[in-house]
N, C-alpha and C positions, 0 to 999 in steps of 0.2 A: 281303465284307470286314468283319471285326469292328471294326477300328480303322485309323486312318491313321498310317502310319509317319512319324516326323519326327526327323531327325538334327539335333541342335542344333549351331550354329556353334562350332567350336573353332579358334582361331588364324586363319590365312588359308587354310584348306582349303576354299574356296568350291566348287571344282569337285567335290571328293569329296562334299560335303554335297548339292550340287545333284543330282548323278547318283543318289545313294542315295535322296534324297527323291523324285525322279522315278520311280525304279524300285521304290520302296516296300520297301526292305530294305537291309541292310548288305552290299552287293555289291562295293564298291570301297574299298580302303585307299590311303593315300599310297604304299605300296610298289607296288601295282598300277599306279597312275597314273604313278609314276616309271619303271616298266618300259616303259610305252607311250611316255613322253617320251624315254627313252633309245633306244628303237627308232627313233623319228622322227629323233632327232639323228643316229643312224648312217646312216639313209637319206639325210639331207641331206648328210652328210659324203661319202658315196659319190658323190652327184650332183655335189657341188662338185669332187671329185677328177677327174671326167671332163674338166674344163677344164684339167687339168694340176696335179699335186701340187706343182710348183715355182712355180706362178703366185702373184703377189702376192695375188690375191683368195682363193685357197685358204689361204695362210698367215694372212691377216687373219681369215678365217672360223674357223680353228682357235683363234685367240686370243680369240674372243668367247665369252661365256658362253652357255649353252643358251637358246634362245628358247622352249623348250617347257616349262621348269620352272625354279624357283629354290629357294633354301633356305627362303624364307618360306612355302612351300606353294602358290605360284602354279603353275597348269598352263594351258597355252595352249588355245585353242579347238580346235586340231587334236587335242590329247590327248582332250578331251571328245568330239569327233566320233568318234575311233577307239574310245573306250571304248563308245560307243553302238552301234557296228557289231557288237560282240560279241553284242549282243542283237537284231541284225537291224534296228536303228533307224537312221534317217538324220537328221542335223541339217540343217535348212533355215534358212539365215541370212535375216534380214529387215533391210532398210535403209529408213530413212525417206524417202530420196530415190529417185525413180523411176530405174530402171536403163535403160541404153540399149537393152536387148533388149525393152523394153516389158512386162516381167513384173510391173510394179507393185511391185517391191521384193523379190520372192521369188527366191532363187537355187535352181535345181534341179540 
């Protein structure tokens, strides 16, 4: 490796910059991450509809903004995780508190 790739922070696109810096190249754009977020939103909508499209929970869900992205450039951890899967990588979450499964904080 001749040099280290570093994408400077622009706006609130932390997820994009984090992914590109980790992968050492310009691999993800806001449009790419938005596409992943929209796919997750659709999957969530389908799952919520299984409880009945006439239910109060479903109507409330439809009125809420996306939890996977917003106009500021925020992308959820689920979007980041799905983006990494494109590269065959898995996001392993770490929590400071010890988990009940005795894993010492690592989720597998």
